[in-house]
N, C-alpha and C positions, 0 to 999 in steps of 0.2 A: 504493500500500500504506500510505503514511503516513496518508492520510485514513481508510482502513478501520481501521487500528489505533486511531485516535482515536475512531471510531464505536463500536468494540467496547469501548473504555474507558468510554464513556458508558453502554453497556448493562450493564457489569459490576455496578454497585450493585444491580441487580434480580436478584440471584443466587437468591433463593428461588423466584420463578416460573420462572426459568431451569432450576433443578434439577427442579422439578415437570414442566416441559415435557420435559426430558431423559428422565425416567423414563417419561413417557407415550409419547415417541418410541421408546424401547427396546421397550416393550410393543407398539406399533404395528408395528415392524419384525419382531419375533418372530412375532406373529400372522399377518402377511402371508406369512411363509415357510412356514406350515403347509399351506395348501390344495393346492399342487402335489403334496405328498407323499401326501395323500389321493387326489388324482387318479391318481397312479401305482398305488396299491393297487387303486382301483376298476377301472382298465383291465386290470391284470395279474391280479388275484385274482378279481374279480367277473365282468368281461366275458371275459377270457381263460380263466379257470378255470371259468366258468359256475357260480359259487358265490354264491347270493344271500343266504346266511345272515348275512353281515357287512355287507350293503349298508345296512340300516336304521341300524345303529350309526354307520357312516361318514357317512351323510347327516346324521344328527342331530348328530354331532360338528362337521361342517362348518358347519351352521346356528349352533351354539353359538359357534364361532370367529368367524363373521361378526357375530353379535349382540354379542359382547364387543368386537370391533373397532369397532363403531358407538359404544359407550360410551366407548372410549378416544379415538376421534376427536372426540367431543363435548367431553370434558375438554381435549383438546389445543387445539381451536379456541378454546374459551372462555378458557383460561389464556393462550394465545399472543396473542389479540387484546386481552385486558385488559392484558397486559404492554405491547403496542404503544401502546395509548391512554394508559397511564400515562407511558410514556417520552416520548410526544409532548407531553403536558400539561407535564411537568417541563421539557422542552427549550424549549418555547415561553415558559414563565415565566422560565426562565434567560435567554433572549435578550431578553425584555422588560425584565427587571431590569438587564441589561447596557446596554441602550439608555438607561435612565434615568440611568446613570452617565456616559455619553459626553458629551464637551464640545459646546458649542453650535456650534463650528466644524465638527464632523463632520456635523451636520444641515444646515449651510449648503452643504456640497459634495456631499451625497447626497440624491437625490430621495426623497420620501415613498413613491411608488409602488414604487420599487426595494426599499425596506425592507419594505414590506407583502408584496411577492412572496417575500422571503426568510423572513419570519415565517410565511407561510401555505403557499405552493406548495412551497418547498424543504423545510420541515418535514414536510409531508404526504408528500413523496417518501421521507423517512427512515422514516415510519411503515410504508411498504411494505417497506423494508429490514428493519425489526425483525420485523414480523408474518409476512412471507413469505420474505424473503431469508435471514435467519439460521436460522429454524426449518426451512424447507424444505431448506436446504443440509444441515443436520444430519440430517434424516430420510432424505434421498436418499443421503447418504454411508453411513449405516447400512444402508440397503437395498442399496446397491451392494456393500458389504463382505459382507453376509449372503448375497446372491445369488452373489457370487464364490465364497465358501466352499462353498456347496451345489453349485454347478456343478462345482467341482474334485472334490468328494467323489463326485458321480454319475459323471463320466467326464472325466478330466483332458485327454485328447486332444481331445475335442469342445469342452471349455472353451477350448482354445487357438484354435479357430475363431472363437469369440465375440470374441476380442481383435483380429482382423485389421483392422477399420475404425478402431480406436482412434487410431493415429498420425495419420491424416488428420483425424479429429475434433479432436484436440488442436491440430493446426496451424491448423485453421479457427477454433477458439475464440480462439487467440492473435491471429490477424489481425483478428477481430471486435473484440476489446478495443482494439486499437491504433486502429482506425477509429472505434469508437463513442464512446469517452470524450470526445474533443474536440467531437464533434457534440453530445452531450448537454449539455456545458457551454455551448455556444452556444445551444442550445434554451432553457436556463434563463435565460440572459442576455437573450434576445429576449423571453421571457415577462415578465421584469422590466421591459423597455422598454414592453410593453403596459400593465402595471400603472401605471407612471409616467405614461404618456400619458393613461390613463383618469382617474387621480387629478387630474392637472393640468387636464384638460378639465372635469371635474365641479366642481372648485373655481372655475373661471373661466367657468361657463356663462352668467352674466349678461353678462359682457363679450363672449363669443362671440355671443350672441343680439343684444346691442346693436349690434354692428358687422356683423351679418349674415354671419358667417363660418362658418355651420354646414357648408356644402358644403366649404369649404377644410379645416376641421378633420376632416371625414369622410375627405377624401382623405389627410390626414396619418396618421390612425389606420389607414386601409386599408394605407398603405405600411408602417407598423410591424407590422401583423398579417401582411402579406405576407412580411416577413422571417422572422417566427416560423414561418409556414406552410412556407416553403422549407427551413428548418432541420429541421422535423419530417419533411418528405418525405425529406431526406437520411438521417435516422435510420431511417425506415421502409424506405427502399431497402436500407440496409445490413442491417437486421434481416431483411427478407423474402428477401434473397439467401442469407443464412447458414443460417437455420433450416430451410427446405425441404431444403437440401443435407444438413444434419445428420440430418433424418428419413429421407432416402434412404439414408444410410450405415447407420443403425440397422436399416432394413428389409432392407438388403443383408446385414447380419450375421445377421438372422433367417433369410433365405433360405439362406444358406450352412450354417447349423446344420441346417435342415430337409433340405438335400441330403445332407450328410455323415451326418446321423443316420439318414436313410432307408436309406442304403447299409449302415450298421452293423446296423440292424434286420433287413434282408433277409439279411445274412451271419450272423445269429445272434449278433452280438457285443454287442447291446443290446436290452433288452426294449422293446416298444411303449409300455408305461406309463412307463418311464424317459424315453423320447424325448418323450412328452407333458409330463411334469414338467419335462424339460430346456428345452423350448420356453417353458413358463410362466416358468421362472427366467431365461431369456434376455430375455424381455419385462421381467421385474423388474430385469434388469441394464441394459437400454438405456433404460427409462423414466426412471430417475433421471438418466442421462446427458443425455437430452433436456431434462429439467426443470432440471438444473443449468445448462445453457447458457441456458435461458430466465431462470432466477434470476440468471444473470450479467448479463442485460439490466437487471434491477432493481438489481444491484450497481453497474453503470456509471452509472445515473441517480442512485443514492444518492451515489456518489463526486462526481458533478458538483454535486449539491445540497449535500453535505457541505462541499465546497471553499468554496462561497459562504457557508454558515453559519459555518464556522470563520474565514473572512476577517472576518466581522462580530464574532465572539466574540474574535478576536485583536486587534481594534481597541483600542488603549490610550487611555484618557481623557487628553487633554492637560492638563486642569485637574483635579487630584486632590489629596487631602490628603497632606501630608508625613508621614513615619513618626512624627515627634514633634509633630504639629500639636496645638494647644491649643484647647479649647472656649471660646467667648465666651458665658458664661452670662448676664451682665448687662453692658450697655455704656452709656456716657454719650452716645455719638454724635459723638465728636471725629474728624474726617476730615482726612487730610493726603495730598496728591499731591506727592511729592518727586522732582523732576527726571525726570518720566515721559516716556519715548519709546515709541511703539507703532506697529506696522504690521500689517496683515492679510496673513498669509502663506497658504500652503496648509494650511488647518486651524487657523490661529491666528497668534500672533506669529512673526515670521520676521526674520532678518537678511539675507534675500536681497535683493540690489540690484535685483531685478526688481520688488519690491513697494514702492509709495510709502508713506513713513512718514506716518501720519495725525495723530500727536501728536508735538510736539517741545518739549522743555524745559518741560513743563507743571508748574508749581508753584503750589499754593494751599492754604489752610487753611480748614476749616469748623468753627467752634466748636460745641459742643453746643447744640442748639436754634436754630441760625442758619439762615436761609433764603438760599440762594445760587442765583442764576439764571445760566444759561449762554445766551448769545445769539451770533448770528453767522450768516453765510450758509450755505446748504446745503453739506455736505461740510466744514464747519469743524472737526468732531471732537466735537461736543456729545454725540451718542449714544455715541460710543466711550468718553468719560469715564464715562458711566452704566454701560456694559458692564463697565468695569474695576472700578468700585465694587461691582458685584454679583459680581465675579470670574467673569464668563463667559469672560474672557480674562485673561492675565497680561501686564504690560508687558514689552517687550523690554529696557528699561533703566529704572532707577529703582524707586521703591516707592509702593504705595498702602497707607496705614495707617489703621486704625480703633482709637481709644483706644491709640495707640502700638504696635499689633500690625501687622506686615507681613501683608497678607492671605494671602501664600503660607505663613505659619506658623500659620494658624488653620484649624479644621475648617470646610469649606465649608457644611455643613448648619447649623452654629451661627451662622455669619455671616448666612445668608439668612433665618434665623428672625427677625432683627432688621431686615430690609430689606423694604419693600413697594414694588412698582413698578406704575405705571400707564403703559402704553405708548401710543404714537401709534396703532398698529395693534391695537385692542382685540380680545382673544381671549376668548370665552366658550365653555363646554363645552355639548355637546348634552344638557342635562339641565334641571332646574328652576331657577327663580330662586334658591330657597332654597339648593340645593346649590352653585350658583355663588358666592353670597355667602359661604358658610361654607367655601369652598375653602381659604383661608389660616388658618382657625381652626375646625376641624370641631366642636369642643366648645362653640362660642358659643351662648349662650342666645337664646331668641326675642326677649327685650327688647334684648339687645346688637345683634342683627341688625337689628331694626327701627330702633333708634337710629342705626346706621351708615347705613341707607338714608335716613333723614330728613335727616341731615347732608349727604348727597350729593344731596338733592332727588330721590330715586328712589322714596320710599315712596308718593307720590301716584299715579304712573303704574303702579306695581306693583299697587296695590289695584284699579286699573281693568282689569287683565288678567283673562282668563276664570277662572283658578283662583288669582289673587293670587300669593303667594310660591311656590305649587306648580305654576305654569304652566311647561310645557315650552317652551323658547325656540328650539329648533331648532339645527342645526349652525352653529357660530360666531355664535349669536344672531341667525339670519337673520329671525326673526319680530319683531325690535325695530328701531327706528330707530337711526341712528348716535348721536344724542344720548342715547338711552335706554341703549344699550350702554355708552357712555362713563361714564354716571352709575353703572351697575351695577359697572363696573370700579373706580370711585372708592370706592363703598361697600365693595367687597371689600377694598380696601387699607386703608380706615379700620377695618374690623372686625378686621383682623390686628393692629392697634395696634403698629406698628413704631416703633423708635427713629430709623430713617433712612427717609425717604420720598423716592422718586424719581418725578417727574412728567415724563414725556417727551411733550411736546405734549399734555398731558392734557385740554385743552379745545378741541382742534382740530376735533372733530366735532360741536360743539354750536352752536346759534344764539346771537346776541348776548345775548338775555334769559337763556337757560340758563347762558351763560358768566358773566354777572354774578352769578347766584345761586350757582353752583358756586364762583366766586372768593371770595365772602363766606364760604362754608362752608370752603373750603380754608384761608383765613386763620385760622380757628378751629382746624382740624385740625392745621395746621403749628406751632401754638404749643407750645413745649417739645420739638419734634422737629427733628432736623437734616434739612433738606429741600433737595434738589437739583431745581431746576425748569428744564426746557428748554421754551422757548416761542418761536413765531414772532410771536405777537401781543404785542408789547412792552408794550402797555397793561396786560397782566395781571401784570407783574412790577415795577411801579413801587414797591411797598412792600417789595421784597426787601432784606435787610440788605446784601447784596453782589451785584453784577452783574459777571460775567466775560465780556468780549467776546473771541470767538475768531475767527481768520481763518487758513485754511490750516494748521490744527493748532497754531497758536501763540496764546498769550495776548497780546492787543494792549493791553488796558487793564482795570483793576479799580477798582470804586468803587460808590457807590450811584447811584440814578437821577439825582439832581440834579447830583452831581459829574461824571458822565460826559456829561450834556447840556452842562454848562458848558465842558468841554474841547473840544467840537466834533470829537471823533474818530470812530472806527468806530461806536460805539453811537449817537452823535448822528446820524450819517448814516443808519443803519438806522431810527432812530426817525422822523426827518423824512420818509424815503421812505414809511414806513407811513402817516403822517399825510396825505401827498399822495395816496396811493392811496385812502385812506378818503374824502378829500374828493372825488376824481374819481368814485368810486362813488356818493356821495351826490348829486352833480350829475346823473349819468346817470339816477338814479331819479326 
């Protein structure tokens, strides 16, 4: 019931179309109650009394009632489905907006396919709830009340016969709800598994084909689909057991009315016309009951879908603005890491002893315009530092400051307007080169965009594309080479004109020649900007103002290239190792 109350709360703002639907439903109910009364008059007065004088008027009136009913039904269907479509549109946008606010840690623990299933399949299930569940429940309740009133008015004793099957029907409905709800929840969960598996396979199709794992993946997908199929069968078995029984009970009620009514007619206690009308109203009584139980099936599916949607909407962003957060309108780019400790917990920083701390006692200062490089073996904590500077996470202890402001005290959006990131795993959107470049600065002029592309050495290859800057580059830039994607990402960051620039293995996907050209460009771009550079190729950071060598989440040494080489510590070891590997590779060639 809690989920249904929330669902009705979401429907409440659409009160105008709801009122219009209510008026149309009242008209629909009233008009549907009229034909049996005309049937009674035709049987008793025209057929029984052999009087044809009123037959034409009655038939014409009946035709008029049914014609008016058609117009009412048209209005009801249009208003109701328009309401449902608007509700679904607003709900889907609300969910999408909420997803944009959730922290990075949420997406790291939730599969993309599962989220897609909730935004599409579960929302569509709620569309059925709004257009069919709510409206049909209202109209059937009105028809039920109207038919009950007329049945009691026609013959209260015969009306009691109609009620005989009701206790059994109510008990059956209660049992159905108890069994169906958990089944439908599992059905939606299994459908989410299918979406997650499909999304994962499509994203990794090159790897699947490269390793010849098509058959193995097909088997995995078949297993996932089999689990969904079996849950669906359980639901169908429950549904197909209950509803035929319900229809039988409704038919039994009609037979009982016919039997008792026939006896009353033969004994002269009831006219034949009244019995004909009574049977029509009995059908009008049981039809809503049958439909209400079928609508209950929609309700159970909506509850299961609603639970999954509300779980998503109730997810609280772990990284969010403080109530008194200040905006960073302009910044110099002064960055301080003050006694920072950090661990990846379930969804973000955690003090759980079960999670290894990835940063310990990290302290350093980046002066405005300074280029600071982070080096160290894999897992040393380099990317974690970049994540903290972007405030994708908060430290478990200590502070990260920009221009003296603790990042937890500033508005996230204002911080990220001054930060541009080029990640190791380049992400480009499935649109044109132009729209990808302008992503960080939508109002950039053509001249600014081209200038950024030229600095990143991307302009030349862009001009060679079929439509130049208007070329569609495919999902994740699949139509481009790794080096081309990297240079577009660099141009995008340059165009954003940030005060703080983060380069996370920014030249990792380019060849030596492109790396040299981009490095020259980056040295120009980084002038006057506070730049945090993460690089495995240590040759690219020799000109950095400061190099921080990390190991196991701790700062081992700090200095420039020459100072650290002279010390013979961690940086010197890493540098010598890369030189040896480069020499070995040259000899093999």
